[in-house]
C-alpha positions as CSV (number, residue, x, y, z in Angstrom):
1,X,73.0,-97.5,-108.5
2,X,71.4,-96.2,-111.6
3,X,70.3,-92.6,-112.4
4,X,66.7,-93.0,-111.2
5,X,68.1,-92.5,-107.6
6,X,68.6,-89.1,-106.1
7,X,70.7,-87.9,-103.2
8,X,74.1,-88.9,-101.9
9,X,75.2,-92.0,-100.1
10,X,76.6,-91.8,-96.6
11,X,79.8,-93.6,-95.5
12,X,77.6,-96.5,-94.5
13,X,76.0,-96.7,-97.9
14,X,72.7,-95.3,-96.8
15,X,70.9,-93.0,-99.3
16,X,69.9,-89.5,-98.4
17,X,66.7,-88.4,-100.1
18,X,65.3,-85.1,-101.1
19,X,62.0,-83.4,-100.1
20,X,60.6,-84.4,-103.5
21,X,61.4,-88.0,-102.6
22,X,59.3,-87.7,-99.4
23,X,56.3,-86.9,-101.6
24,X,56.8,-90.1,-103.6
25,X,57.0,-92.2,-100.4
26,X,53.9,-90.5,-99.0
27,X,51.9,-91.7,-102.1
28,X,53.3,-95.2,-101.9
29,X,52.8,-95.5,-98.2
30,X,49.2,-94.2,-98.3
31,X,48.3,-96.9,-100.9
32,X,49.9,-99.7,-98.9
33,X,48.2,-98.5,-95.7
34,X,44.8,-98.1,-97.3
35,X,44.9,-101.7,-98.6
36,X,45.6,-102.9,-95.1
37,X,42.7,-100.8,-93.8
38,X,40.4,-102.2,-96.4
39,X,41.3,-105.9,-95.9
40,X,40.2,-106.0,-92.3
41,X,36.6,-106.8,-93.1
42,X,37.7,-109.9,-95.0
43,X,39.3,-111.5,-92.0
44,X,37.1,-113.9,-90.1
45,X,37.0,-117.6,-89.0
46,X,36.7,-119.9,-92.0
47,X,38.3,-117.4,-94.4
48,X,41.4,-118.7,-96.2
49,X,44.7,-116.9,-96.4
50,X,44.7,-117.5,-100.1
51,X,41.4,-115.6,-100.5
52,X,42.7,-112.7,-98.4
53,X,45.8,-112.5,-100.7
54,X,43.6,-112.6,-103.8
55,X,41.6,-109.6,-102.5
56,X,44.8,-107.8,-101.7
57,X,46.1,-108.3,-105.2
58,X,42.8,-107.1,-106.6
59,X,43.0,-103.9,-104.5
60,X,46.6,-103.2,-105.5
61,X,45.6,-103.4,-109.1
62,X,42.6,-101.2,-108.6
63,X,44.8,-98.6,-107.0
64,X,47.0,-98.5,-110.1
65,X,49.9,-99.8,-108.1
66,X,52.2,-102.8,-108.6
67,X,52.9,-105.6,-106.1
68,X,56.5,-105.6,-105.0
69,X,56.4,-109.2,-103.9
70,X,54.9,-111.0,-106.9
71,X,57.9,-112.3,-108.7
72,X,60.4,-111.2,-106.0
73,X,62.9,-114.1,-105.7
74,X,60.3,-116.4,-107.2
75,X,57.5,-115.4,-104.7
76,X,54.1,-115.7,-106.2
77,X,51.8,-113.7,-103.9
78,X,50.8,-110.1,-103.2
79,X,51.2,-110.5,-99.4
80,X,52.8,-112.5,-96.7
81,X,50.3,-113.8,-94.2
82,X,51.8,-115.1,-91.0
83,X,49.4,-116.9,-88.6
84,X,50.0,-117.5,-84.9
85,X,53.5,-119.0,-84.4
86,X,54.6,-118.0,-88.0
87,X,57.0,-115.1,-87.4
88,X,57.1,-113.8,-91.0
89,X,57.0,-114.6,-94.7
90,X,53.9,-116.9,-94.3
91,X,52.7,-118.0,-97.7
92,X,49.0,-117.6,-98.5
93,X,47.1,-120.7,-99.3
94,X,44.2,-123.0,-98.5
95,X,44.6,-122.7,-94.7
96,X,41.3,-121.6,-93.1
97,X,41.5,-119.2,-90.2
98,X,40.2,-120.5,-86.9
99,X,38.4,-118.5,-84.1
100,X,41.1,-116.7,-82.1
101,X,43.9,-116.9,-84.7
102,X,46.1,-113.9,-84.9
103,X,47.8,-113.0,-88.2
104,X,50.3,-110.5,-89.6
105,X,49.6,-109.3,-93.1
106,X,52.6,-107.7,-94.9
107,X,52.0,-105.7,-98.1
108,X,54.5,-103.8,-100.3
109,X,53.4,-101.8,-103.3
110,X,55.2,-99.8,-105.9
111,X,53.7,-96.4,-106.8
112,X,55.4,-94.3,-109.5
113,X,58.6,-96.2,-108.7
114,X,58.4,-95.7,-104.9
115,X,58.0,-98.6,-102.5
116,X,55.5,-98.5,-99.7
117,X,56.1,-101.4,-97.2
118,X,53.9,-102.1,-94.1
119,X,52.4,-104.8,-92.0
120,X,50.1,-105.1,-89.1
121,X,48.2,-107.6,-86.9
122,X,44.6,-108.8,-87.3
123,X,42.4,-111.2,-85.4
124,X,39.9,-113.8,-86.6
125,X,37.1,-113.9,-84.1
126,X,37.6,-113.6,-80.4
127,X,41.0,-112.5,-79.2
128,X,42.6,-114.4,-76.2
129,X,44.1,-112.4,-73.4
130,X,47.7,-113.6,-74.0
131,X,47.4,-112.8,-77.7
132,X,46.0,-109.4,-77.0
133,X,48.9,-108.6,-74.7
134,X,51.4,-109.8,-77.3
135,X,49.9,-107.6,-79.9
136,X,49.8,-104.6,-77.6
137,X,53.5,-105.0,-76.6
138,X,54.6,-105.5,-80.2
139,X,52.7,-102.4,-81.3
140,X,54.1,-100.3,-78.5
141,X,57.7,-101.6,-79.1
142,X,57.5,-100.4,-82.7
143,X,56.3,-97.0,-81.5
144,X,59.1,-96.8,-78.9
145,X,61.6,-97.4,-81.7
146,X,60.0,-94.8,-83.9
147,X,60.1,-92.3,-81.0
148,X,63.9,-92.5,-81.0
149,X,64.3,-91.5,-84.6
150,X,65.9,-88.1,-85.2
151,X,69.1,-86.8,-86.8
152,X,72.1,-87.6,-84.6
153,X,70.5,-90.7,-83.0
154,X,71.9,-94.1,-84.0
155,X,70.3,-97.3,-85.2
156,X,71.5,-98.9,-82.0
157,X,69.2,-96.5,-80.2
158,X,66.2,-97.8,-82.2
159,X,67.0,-101.4,-81.5
160,X,67.7,-100.8,-77.8
161,X,64.3,-99.0,-77.3
162,X,62.5,-101.9,-78.9
163,X,64.4,-104.7,-77.1
164,X,64.4,-103.1,-73.7
165,X,60.6,-102.5,-73.8
166,X,59.8,-106.0,-75.1
167,X,62.1,-107.8,-72.6
168,X,60.8,-105.6,-69.7
169,X,57.4,-107.1,-70.5
170,X,58.8,-110.7,-70.5
171,X,58.7,-111.2,-74.2
172,X,61.6,-111.7,-76.7
173,X,62.7,-109.9,-79.9
174,X,63.4,-112.0,-83.0
175,X,67.0,-111.4,-84.1
176,X,67.0,-113.4,-87.4
177,X,65.1,-110.7,-89.4
178,X,65.3,-106.9,-89.4
179,X,64.1,-103.8,-91.0
180,X,65.7,-102.3,-94.1
181,X,66.3,-99.2,-96.2
182,X,63.9,-98.6,-99.1
183,X,62.8,-95.9,-101.6
184,X,63.1,-96.6,-105.3
185,X,64.3,-100.1,-104.3
186,X,62.6,-102.8,-102.1
187,X,65.6,-103.4,-99.9
188,X,68.7,-101.3,-99.4
189,X,71.1,-100.4,-96.6
190,X,70.8,-100.1,-93.6
191,X,69.8,-103.2,-91.8
192,X,67.6,-102.0,-89.0
193,X,68.1,-104.3,-86.1
194,X,65.3,-104.5,-83.4
195,X,67.8,-105.0,-80.6
196,X,71.1,-103.3,-79.7
197,X,73.0,-100.9,-77.6
198,X,72.5,-97.2,-77.4
199,X,75.0,-95.1,-79.3
200,X,76.1,-97.9,-81.7
201,X,75.6,-98.3,-85.4
202,X,75.2,-95.7,-88.1
203,X,74.1,-92.2,-87.2
204,X,70.7,-91.1,-88.5
205,X,70.6,-88.2,-90.9
206,X,67.7,-86.2,-92.4
207,X,66.5,-87.9,-95.6
208,X,67.1,-91.5,-94.7
209,X,64.2,-93.9,-95.5
210,X,63.8,-97.3,-93.8
211,X,61.4,-99.7,-92.2
212,X,61.1,-100.6,-88.6
213,X,59.3,-103.9,-88.2
214,X,59.9,-105.7,-84.9
215,X,58.8,-109.3,-84.5
216,X,58.1,-110.2,-80.8
217,X,57.5,-113.7,-79.4
218,X,55.7,-114.8,-76.3
219,X,58.4,-117.4,-75.8
220,X,62.0,-117.6,-76.9
221,X,63.4,-115.5,-79.8
222,X,64.8,-118.4,-81.9
223,X,63.2,-119.1,-85.3
224,X,63.5,-121.7,-88.1
225,X,62.6,-121.5,-91.8
226,X,60.5,-124.3,-93.2
227,X,61.2,-126.4,-96.2
228,X,59.4,-123.9,-98.5
229,X,62.4,-121.6,-97.9
230,X,60.1,-118.7,-97.0
231,X,58.0,-119.4,-93.9
232,X,59.7,-118.6,-90.6
233,X,58.3,-120.0,-87.4
234,X,59.1,-119.8,-83.7
235,X,61.2,-122.8,-82.7
236,X,59.2,-123.3,-79.5
237,X,55.9,-122.8,-81.3
238,X,55.1,-119.7,-79.2
239,X,52.9,-117.0,-80.6
240,X,54.6,-114.2,-82.6
241,X,53.4,-110.8,-83.6
242,X,54.8,-108.0,-85.9
243,X,54.0,-104.4,-86.9
244,X,55.8,-102.5,-89.6
245,X,56.0,-98.9,-90.7
246,X,58.0,-97.2,-93.5
247,X,59.5,-93.9,-92.2
248,X,61.7,-91.0,-93.3
249,X,64.0,-89.1,-91.1
250,X,63.1,-85.4,-90.9
251,X,64.9,-82.3,-89.5
252,X,63.5,-82.8,-86.0
253,X,62.2,-86.4,-85.9
254,X,60.6,-88.6,-88.5
255,X,57.6,-88.9,-90.8
256,X,55.6,-92.2,-90.9
257,X,54.7,-92.9,-94.5
258,X,52.3,-95.8,-93.8
259,X,50.0,-94.3,-91.2
260,X,46.5,-95.9,-91.4
261,X,44.1,-93.5,-93.0
262,X,41.2,-95.1,-91.0
263,X,43.2,-95.1,-87.8
264,X,43.1,-98.9,-87.5
265,X,46.8,-99.8,-87.5
266,X,46.2,-101.4,-84.1
267,X,43.5,-104.0,-84.5
268,X,41.8,-103.4,-81.1
269,X,41.9,-99.6,-81.0
């Protein structure tokens, strides 16, 4: 690690950040969340995912931020847009949205060196009942995970809260992808699994920053990555949904850095 980082590392290699670092993450998270608020009006049947991405890049630049994904491991876009049975890392392009499509848009920005990473679900046109329920359960699973975050809890507690809630509602949690630490870097320890056993894994401490971003499927949890080496889809072609927040552990719980300024994190609220 270079000298731009502050704070100590835990035994598990997880960085502990200062109160000043929280301020940096608030700024980055607010920009990322505002962009996801503002993109909602551009999602409708007939719109292309490539045009949505173009508008997102425009908004990132207008905010004086930098896209964290353009150029990341050769990726060329300012967002990942994952439609229907695409679990994550969907590449924007010429695909036109159809009435009833659901999509996750994932945006990460860099503001003054700090990374704000978030994603949420959107709907093009009229939402089906089964898709509506999937979106609701996925949103609530994320919030169940966030509710467990406090010093002294473990990462296994987070995963267990998410997994047990999703499975109680007859849905499955994807195991092939996970949340991650972040701050002045895009990805850092820990890996934040969305399944697990209570009391296992590293212990949470005040000052840890990480994402929680469960992917929940209507069918089975297995995924496969397509030939483009990015796009992950459900093996059984069942619908998938995802929500993501960046958070910091506080003295008595956590702070969500990527709260929606417009209160539209959930698309049907």
